[in-house]
Each structure stands twice: as structure tokens, then as C-alpha cells.
N, C-alpha and C positions, 0 to 999 in steps of 0.2 A: 647716418652723420646728425641727427638731432643727440642720439645716446653719446656718440664720441664729444660732441661740441660740450654737452654737459660735462662730462670727466672731464677732459682737459681745463676746460674752465673753474670748475669748481675744486681741481686741484690748485689752481694758481692763485685762487681767491682765499685758500685755505679753510674751504667750506666740505662740507658734507655734498655729495649729489643731490640736489633739491628732488630731480626727477627719481617716479619712483616706477615709472613706465620702462619697456623696452617696446622702443618704436618699432624695431624688427617685425616685431608681429602685426603692426599696424597695416590693415588693407584698406582702408578707407583715404581717397585722397584729401579729403577736406581736414582728415585729421592729420595727417602727415604734413600739410603745409602749415597747420597749425603749428605742430609739432617744431619743426624748422623756423619757424618765426620765434615761438618762444626761447628756443634752445640760443639762438643767434641774439635775441632781447638781453639774453644770460649772460652770455659773452659779451656782452659792450662794457660792463662796467671791467672785466678782468683787463681788457687791453686798454683800460685806463688807470696800470698799476703805476703808483710813482716810481721814479727813478730808481731810487736808493733800495727799494726792495724786487725789482727786475731780475738781479743776478741771485739773490735767494735760492737756496736748494730747496726741489720739491723730489718729491717721489712718484713715479706715476703707475698706473695698474701693477701698485705693488713692488717693484724691484727696481725701475728703471729712473736712476738719479739725473738729474740738471737742472738749469736754472728755471725760475718762472718765467723768464723771455723765450727760453729755450723750448716748451712746453706751448706756448703761445705760437711759436714758428711750425713747431710739430704739429697745432690744428688745422695753421692755415696749409699745412703741405698737405695732409689729409683730406682736409675739402678741396683743395686743388685736384689732387686725385680722382675725386669723386666727382666734380666738374669734368674731367676728363673722359671717365665713363660714358657721363652724359652725353656728352658732345656726339662718340660716337653713335648712341643711341637716335640721337636728333638724324646726324646724317646715315644712315640704314634706313629709315624712316623717310627719306626725301625732305628731310627738313633743314633750315641753316640756324645754327646756333647763337641766341643774343650776341656774343662776342664776334660771331663773325658777320652780323648786320649792321655794321657801321654806325655812328652817331653815338657808339659809347654803349655800356650795358645799364 
């Protein structure tokens, strides 16, 4: 997820991907948690794009074309898909995922 967040958000921001790391190879829980926090923080400014720039076309992953807004929606959908996978693991381990615990997330 951290890799994808950097990819999507750097595209929206019109910047080179600032992360040289491949977090798929990271095995330390602390390092993965920090990578996710950093990636989400990097994306915060991408989600604050001006309305007039939201519909500008960008190219994602070399060939997919769409608006900056489309890339952000794609990022949210991607993150939600992974959260759905995590919910399954929670349930298999007899745990209740945060979104089902009540009281908000």
C-alpha cells in the first residue's frame, strides 16, 4: 500500500516518486508501519489539489490516462481493497476489525 500511495500521489502532484524504497521487501513491522504513515502523510497534500487542477489529465503507471481526481479515486479504491483483505485476516484470527468495533474508526 505504501508503494502504491507514493505512486498515485506523486502522479497527482506532478512529482517524481519521492520513495526509492520497495516496501514489498520490508519485513519489520515497525518499518512497515512507519512507511504507511509516511506515505499517507505524503498523500495528504495530493488530496488538497485545487478544483481547477482536479480534471487535468495525468498518466498513471505508464499508460493509464485519466484526471488527477480519477487517480485519487483509484488510490482510495485500492486502499479499500487492501483493507477488505485485512478484515478477512482479522476474522480468520477471531479478531474484530476496527470498522466493526463500533464507536467509529
